N, C-alpha and C positions, 0 to 999 in steps of 0.2 A: 430645204429650208430656201433653195433659190426661187420655190412659186411664191415666198412671200410677197405682198405688194404694199408697201411702206410710204407713207404721206408724210414727208419733210416739208413743217409749217416754221416759218420763222422769216422776219419782215429784212433780215438782210440778207442779202444775194450771195456773200461770199460766207456767211455761216452755210446756207441752205449748200452751197458746192463741198465744202469742207464736210457736212455732213453725208451728202451724197457719194463724194468718192470715198470715203469710209466703208459707208455700208458695202459699194462697190467691192472695195478690198476684203473686206469680212463674208463676200458671198451672198449681198443680197442686191443685184442687179435694177431689179424692176421698183423704182422711187418715181412717186408723183412730187412735184414742188407744190407750194404752198405758201404766199408772202401774208397772212393773218388769219385770225380765224373764221372769218367771213368768206373768203377763200377757200378756204378749206373742209367749211362745210359744202358749198358749190360742189367741190372735184368729191368728196365723198359721197354725194347723191347721183354721179356720174360714173364714177371708177370704182372696181371692186377692191376696195380697200380692205387687209388684212392686219394693220399696224401704225398706227401714228406715232413720230416723234414731232411734240410742240415745244416751241419758245413758249418762256409769261408774257416778257416784255415787247407787245406788238401795239401797233395803232389800229385803228376801225375796229378791232375783236381781239384784247388781250388772249393768250391761252389758258388762262385758270377761265375766264367765261366760255371760252368754246368748250372746256372739258365739260363744265356745268352743262353747256348749252348741249353736248353733244348722248351727256348723261342720262337726259331727261327725253331723248329718242329713245325710243323703244327697239329702233334699228341698228342704236350703236351705243347699247348699255355694256353690250361685255367686249366692244372692241379694243385691243390693248391699247394702252398710249401710255408714252415713257417721255417725260418731261427734259428737257434740257434747255439750261437757264444760268443764268450768272447769279440768281437769288437764293442763297445760302444760310439765310437766316432760318432758324429751325420753325421757327414757327410759319415762314414761307412753305417749308415742305409738309409740314402737316396739312396747313393748311389745302395744298396742291393734292397730297392723298386723300384727305377728305372728300375734295370734290370729284375723287374717282379716280385720278393716275395711279398706275401700274407699278414706277417706278420713276426713279429722280436721279437727276445728272446734273453737277455741277459743274458749267463752263469753266475754265479751258477741261477739256477730258481728252483722254487718249483713244486710239483705235482697240484697244484692246478693253476699255471700260465700256464704251458702246454697246461692243459685241457682248459682251457680257453680263451687261444690261439687258441687252432684247434676249439673249437666251433665259435668264431669270424669269422674264417677264412669258415668254413663250410656256416655257415649265412649270412656272406658276404656283 
């Protein structure tokens, strides 16, 4: 699993740091950061990303638009995406899943929850 390259997309540098540190402790040391959906798409084009963890609420391009955009691109149609967000309303979760998110975590989350959701997506 250590060969998984993860893209962490969140407009909050603090939240990205929490996600990155949690991933490292969970055995995923190879993490690239992006500050919003536009930045994430740029990183996807130059890095060999195997997994995306994205926030929903971000400026420039939010997480839902980002997921819809990459799902419309042939090379990213099956890229695993985990959404980590404060949005906990059932309709939002359904909307994210319809957009192509593989799994969903509501902030705040525990390191165990993050690791468990990644495993669920990978074992899919």
